[in-house]
C-alpha positions in Angstrom: -33.2 -21.6 80.6 -31.3 -18.4 80.1 -31.2 -17.1 76.5 -27.4 -17.2 76.5 -27.5 -20.9 77.4 -29.8 -21.6 74.5 -27.3 -19.9 72.2 -24.4 -21.9 73.6 -26.3 -25.2 73.3 -27.1 -24.3 69.7 -23.4 -23.7 69.1 -22.6 -27.1 70.6 -25.3 -28.8 68.5 -24.3 -27.1 65.3 -20.6 -28.0 65.8 -21.4 -31.5 66.8 -23.6 -32.0 63.7 -21.0 -30.5 61.4 -18.3 -32.8 62.9 -20.5 -35.8 62.4 -21.1 -34.8 58.8 -17.3 -34.5 58.2 -16.7 -38.0 59.4 -19.5 -39.6 57.5 -18.1 -42.1 55.1 -14.6 -41.6 56.5 -12.3 -43.9 58.4 -9.9 -43.3 61.3 -7.0 -43.5 58.8 -8.4 -40.4 57.1 -7.5 -38.3 60.1 -3.8 -39.2 59.5 -4.0 -38.6 55.8 -6.2 -35.5 55.6 -4.7 -32.6 57.6 -7.7 -30.3 56.8 -10.1 -32.9 58.2 -7.9 -33.3 61.3 -7.8 -29.6 61.9 -11.5 -29.1 61.3 -12.6 -31.9 63.6 -10.3 -30.7 66.4 -11.5 -27.2 66.1 -15.2 -28.3 66.2 -14.5 -30.3 69.3 -12.9 -27.2 70.8 -16.0 -25.2 70.0 -18.3 -27.8 71.6 -16.1 -27.7 74.7 -15.9 -24.0 75.0 -19.6 -23.6 74.6 -20.3 -26.3 77.2 -18.0 -24.5 79.6 -20.0 -21.3 79.2 -23.4 -22.9 79.8 -24.7 -21.8 83.2 -24.2 -24.1 86.3 -28.0 -24.1 86.6 -28.4 -25.7 83.2 -25.5 -28.1 84.0 -27.4 -29.2 87.1 -30.7 -29.5 85.3 -29.2 -31.7 82.6 -26.7 -34.1 84.3 -27.0 -36.5 81.4 -24.6 -34.2 79.5 -21.0 -34.8 80.5 -20.3 -31.1 80.8 -17.0 -31.4 82.6 -15.6 -34.1 80.3 -16.6 -32.0 77.3 -14.9 -28.9 78.7 -11.8 -30.9 79.7 -11.5 -32.3 76.2 -11.5 -28.8 74.8 -8.7 -27.9 77.3 -6.6 -30.9 76.3 -7.0 -30.1 72.6 -6.3 -26.4 72.9 -3.4 -26.6 75.4 -2.0 -29.9 74.4 -2.1 -29.2 70.7 1.3 -30.8 70.1 0.2 -34.1 71.6 -3.3 -34.7 70.3 -4.2 -38.4 70.2 -6.2 -38.9 67.1 -7.5 -42.3 68.3 -9.2 -40.5 71.1 -10.5 -37.8 68.8 -12.0 -40.5 66.5 -13.5 -42.4 69.4 -15.1 -39.2 70.8 -16.6 -38.4 67.3 -17.8 -41.9 66.8 -19.1 -42.8 70.2 -19.7 -39.7 72.3 -20.9 -37.1 69.8 -23.9 -38.9 68.5 -25.6 -39.3 71.9 -24.6 -35.7 72.7 -26.4 -34.5 69.6 -29.6 -36.3 70.8 -29.2 -34.9 74.3 -28.8 -31.3 73.0 -31.8 -31.7 70.6 -34.0 -32.8 73.5 -32.8 -30.0 75.8 -33.3 -27.4 73.1 -36.8 -28.8 72.3 -37.6 -28.6 76.0 -37.9 -32.4 76.3 -37.2 -34.6 79.2 -33.8 -36.1 79.8 -32.9 -39.8 79.8 
């Protein structure tokens, strides 16, 4: 794997872990009440998506278990549709999609086999 891919994957993993830490012991309603939490989580998802977009096509092909296109598309929707962000979707992504992504990234960075 190219060194630049490893850096991008590490950025993805760090942002995903940080986002999960921010939602720990929080509820969906906290996104509506806590503007700083809202902004931080959206920004971390943007970072994950931008880093995913910059990972090489070769690494994308080698690891099809990662939903690269969906991750990058989410980033685009958040960055360009900032006025219409659906916080239910943000919460669902953080609750349901990010935990498996963390596991996938950890395996890739450790040189492990995919699912």
